[in-house]
Structures are given as structure tokens and as C-alpha cells.
DRENKEDREN-212375 format. One record per residue (C-alpha): residue in one letter; x, y, z. Coordinates in Angstrom, 3 decimals. Example, Ala and Ser with C-alpha at 12.3 -4.5 7.8 and 13.67 -1.06 7.14 Angstrom:
REM residues 2
A:12.300:-4.500:7.800;
S:13.670:-1.060:7.140;
***
This chain:
REM residues 212
M:-4.410:17.613:-6.774;
T:-7.981:17.249:-5.537;
E:-8.254:15.148:-2.410;
I:-9.370:11.606:-3.173;
R:-11.804:10.043:-0.751;
G:-13.902:6.974:-0.063;
S:-14.539:4.510:-2.869;
T:-12.678:6.780:-5.293;
E:-9.569:6.578:-3.104;
T:-9.904:2.791:-2.988;
K:-10.109:2.587:-6.776;
F:-7.112:4.921:-7.094;
R:-4.969:2.790:-4.794;
E:-6.013:-0.450:-6.492;
E:-5.075:0.935:-9.894;
Y:-1.842:2.333:-8.446;
A:-1.010:-1.189:-7.234;
R:-1.808:-2.569:-10.677;
Q:0.559:-0.033:-12.224;
V:3.324:-1.102:-9.831;
L:2.896:-4.744:-10.789;
L:2.624:-3.858:-14.458;
A:5.959:-2.014:-14.279;
I:7.737:-4.991:-12.715;
Y:5.878:-7.881:-14.367;
S:4.675:-6.378:-17.633;
E:3.784:-9.667:-19.324;
K:1.862:-11.125:-16.385;
Y:-0.264:-8.033:-15.735;
L:-0.598:-6.518:-19.207;
E:-4.163:-7.786:-19.613;
S:-5.178:-7.317:-16.000;
S:-7.971:-4.999:-14.867;
L:-9.669:-3.844:-11.683;
A:-12.435:-6.039:-10.347;
D:-13.783:-7.092:-6.947;
K:-12.688:-9.906:-4.634;
P:-9.903:-9.925:-5.695;
D:-9.203:-6.341:-6.747;
I:-6.953:-7.066:-9.732;
Q:-7.743:-9.902:-12.120;
N:-6.182:-11.330:-15.260;
Y:-8.444:-14.030:-16.665;
N:-6.115:-14.928:-19.531;
K:-3.196:-15.603:-17.180;
H:-5.568:-16.801:-14.424;
I:-4.083:-14.473:-11.804;
G:-5.882:-12.627:-9.036;
V:-4.450:-10.019:-6.655;
E:-6.098:-8.653:-3.513;
V:-4.940:-5.156:-2.478;
T:-5.010:-3.935:1.108;
E:-3.568:-1.371:3.524;
T:-1.366:-2.184:6.486;
M:-0.685:1.282:7.862;
K:-2.409:2.366:11.052;
Q:-5.147:4.880:10.342;
R:-3.671:7.863:12.181;
L:-0.285:7.472:10.540;
R:-1.943:7.003:7.151;
Y:-3.544:10.396:7.606;
G:-0.165:11.945:8.387;
V:1.451:10.370:5.334;
A:-1.425:11.575:3.158;
Q:-0.705:15.164:4.207;
F:2.980:14.954:3.340;
S:2.762:15.632:-0.403;
S:0.538:18.688:0.024;
L:2.366:20.298:2.958;
Y:6.027:19.391:2.472;
N:8.259:22.404:1.711;
K:5.447:24.879:2.335;
H:5.895:27.697:4.808;
I:4.055:27.163:8.074;
S:2.198:30.445:7.494;
E:0.501:28.872:4.446;
V:-1.258:26.266:6.575;
T:-4.824:27.393:7.282;
S:-6.400:27.376:10.723;
K:-8.840:24.718:9.529;
K:-5.986:22.443:8.414;
K:-4.173:23.005:11.715;
D:-7.332:21.990:13.594;
Q:-7.601:18.817:11.487;
L:-3.968:17.940:12.156;
K:-4.455:18.550:15.863;
K:-7.523:16.305:15.866;
H:-5.472:13.479:14.321;
K:-2.540:14.232:16.656;
I:-0.226:15.108:13.796;
R:2.643:17.520:14.438;
L:4.378:19.661:11.819;
D:8.132:20.094:12.133;
T:9.815:23.044:10.380;
N:13.369:24.202:9.740;
N:14.759:27.551:10.929;
E:13.034:29.380:8.064;
G:9.619:27.961:8.947;
I:9.575:25.518:6.012;
I:7.734:22.269:6.741;
K:10.136:19.322:6.525;
F:8.482:16.605:8.601;
I:4.929:15.592:9.426;
L:4.980:13.464:12.553;
P:2.193:11.535:14.278;
E:2.529:11.423:18.039;
A:4.410:8.368:19.254;
F:2.340:5.281:19.945;
W:2.995:1.706:20.951;
G:3.878:-0.804:18.242;
G:5.063:-0.386:14.680;
V:3.455:1.864:12.135;
N:2.337:-0.979:9.887;
Q:0.220:-4.031:10.632;
S:1.370:-6.320:7.848;
I:0.932:-9.542:9.801;
E:-2.620:-8.641:10.831;
A:-3.471:-7.638:7.254;
F:-2.046:-10.890:5.911;
N:-3.992:-12.980:8.447;
N:-7.228:-11.168:7.663;
K:-6.930:-11.632:3.914;
L:-5.781:-15.260:4.204;
N:-8.879:-16.037:6.277;
K:-11.096:-14.410:3.674;
L:-9.362:-16.327:0.879;
N:-10.224:-19.560:2.674;
D:-13.756:-18.512:3.626;
G:-14.887:-18.314:0.013;
N:-14.943:-14.509:-0.132;
Y:-12.807:-14.336:-3.262;
K:-12.808:-15.811:-6.726;
I:-10.031:-18.388:-6.791;
F:-7.425:-18.315:-9.565;
K:-4.554:-20.624:-10.422;
E:-2.303:-17.924:-8.944;
N:-3.654:-15.945:-5.974;
N:-1.575:-13.013:-4.753;
L:-1.722:-10.313:-2.083;
F:-0.496:-6.714:-2.460;
L:0.214:-4.946:0.846;
Y:0.638:-1.183:1.044;
A:3.231:-0.822:3.797;
E:4.625:2.700:3.634;
G:8.090:2.906:5.157;
E:8.316:-0.814:6.009;
E:11.894:-1.858:6.757;
E:13.504:-5.058:5.495;
Y:13.637:-6.603:8.974;
E:9.853:-6.135:9.206;
V:9.428:-7.929:5.897;
I:11.607:-10.729:7.268;
D:9.301:-10.918:10.309;
L:6.297:-11.192:7.993;
I:7.980:-14.015:6.046;
K:8.732:-15.816:9.308;
H:5.088:-15.472:10.323;
I:3.875:-16.777:6.953;
K:6.231:-19.735:7.220;
E:5.054:-20.595:10.734;
S:1.351:-20.019:10.048;
K:-1.039:-22.916:10.287;
K:-1.473:-24.546:6.900;
S:-4.749:-23.700:5.186;
N:-6.604:-25.117:2.200;
R:-5.670:-22.132:0.076;
K:-2.694:-19.821:0.242;
F:-1.429:-16.716:-1.497;
D:1.257:-17.643:-3.995;
Y:3.004:-14.284:-3.811;
I:2.896:-11.528:-1.214;
F:3.890:-8.116:-2.548;
V:4.977:-5.626:0.122;
F:5.088:-2.111:-1.290;
T:7.013:0.425:0.810;
F:6.837:3.145:-1.891;
K:10.623:3.018:-2.208;
D:10.771:-0.721:-2.889;
L:8.554:-3.623:-3.858;
Y:9.243:-6.886:-2.040;
A:8.007:-9.947:-3.901;
I:7.728:-12.882:-1.496;
S:7.205:-16.410:-2.781;
T:5.280:-18.641:-0.383;
N:6.624:-21.660:-2.244;
D:10.136:-21.372:-0.798;
Y:9.814:-18.134:1.295;
S:12.427:-16.360:-0.817;
F:11.972:-12.750:-1.866;
E:13.165:-10.246:-4.442;
I:13.452:-6.487:-3.992;
F:12.669:-4.050:-6.785;
M:13.581:-0.385:-6.340;
I:10.828:2.075:-7.236;
T:12.003:5.499:-8.416;
E:10.330:8.842:-7.804;
E:9.636:9.145:-11.526;
Q:7.894:5.778:-11.517;
R:5.765:6.815:-8.540;
K:4.693:9.948:-10.391;
N:3.726:7.885:-13.432;
F:1.798:5.409:-11.271;
S:-0.170:8.290:-9.761;
L:-0.934:9.804:-13.177;
E:-2.143:6.496:-14.599;
A:-4.215:5.730:-11.501;
A:-5.800:9.194:-11.637;
K:-6.892:8.542:-15.231;
V:-8.857:5.517:-14.113;
V:-10.512:7.428:-11.270;
I:-11.747:10.288:-13.449;
T:-13.013:8.164:-16.360;
***
């Protein structure tokens, strides 16, 4: 697959998020479409969803390389690609046959995701008049590899946050394996498992939007 960059990558990820929500909540998001501030809008249902990343930039780069390098032989990796990986401090780990099995960023302090910071940033913007306000305002967080205890920490933070004029009604935390749907009404959450086949379909549908 051709590498997706810049505004095209943003559009791809926004549509991918829409496809995730459409798979879980087909009726609510059937008539939704991509827009701006917030990124997904359904005027008929009066729902808006802002989409954002939480993963630290260097780790995001490493994750982005996974699909193209996984299960390849180390000899297939070009010198140019090796230089790029070295620049981003990404290490390839192979098995005894030289097959790439892991792509590992160098260790760094703190967790890999910044869900709390992303939530705070978007909540501030929601209250600063940066977004069109709907009856239901939601936030979709890309949080690759987020563990359940980290989601619990995010819920605790949301619960203890200073009350604002406006709030997100639902926070969706997408780990790629699961979708956590957090209600800010009672701070409960549901978990929906996302299969590999679904992820493939989400990518195909998102790619259609990018190339049209």
C-alpha cells in the first residue's frame, strides 16, 4: 500500500474512525460524514465526533512500520529504510531465521499513549468555541495498545476534572483490538472487540475515501 501522509493521512484516519463507529453503532452513524471541527458529523442525529491521536510521535512511527516490515527477512530492508529507523530510534527484532517479528522504539519515560493530555486538549477546545456544538458531542481517541487499567485511569481523570460548560458525552478509546465506549454521564464503559477482518475492512473503506 502506498504510504499515506499529511492531510491525506488525517482524512484516512478520520474515515477509519467513522467506519469503526459505524460498525458498532450502525444506526447512529449511518448518515454521518467527514467534516471539520468536529471531524465526523451527523446532522440528522445531531451528533459530532472529534478524532485525535494519543500515541507519542516516535512510537507512532514505529507502529506505522509494523504492517510493511513484519514477517519480512531483514535482508529485504533497504539501507535507506534502516537509516530512517535509526533516525527515529526504532529497533528491529528478528527470530533465528532473520525474520522480523518485533519493531521496538527505544525505551523512554512514561507510557506510550497520552490519552489524558489529548482529552484535556480537546475538552479545552470544545469549550473555547473551536467546534460546532451538537446535542451529542463525542471524542474518538486513537490509543494503540492501550491497556484496560490505562482506560480506567482516563475515566478517573475525567471524573475528577474540573466541571466545564460543555463536555463530551462519550469518549471512544480505540486500541485497535478493542473499542472502549465511555459514558461521561455515569462513567461506565463498554468494550467491543474488533477483529482483524474488521480492521481490514475499515482500512479498505477509508482508502476509498482518500482516493476519491
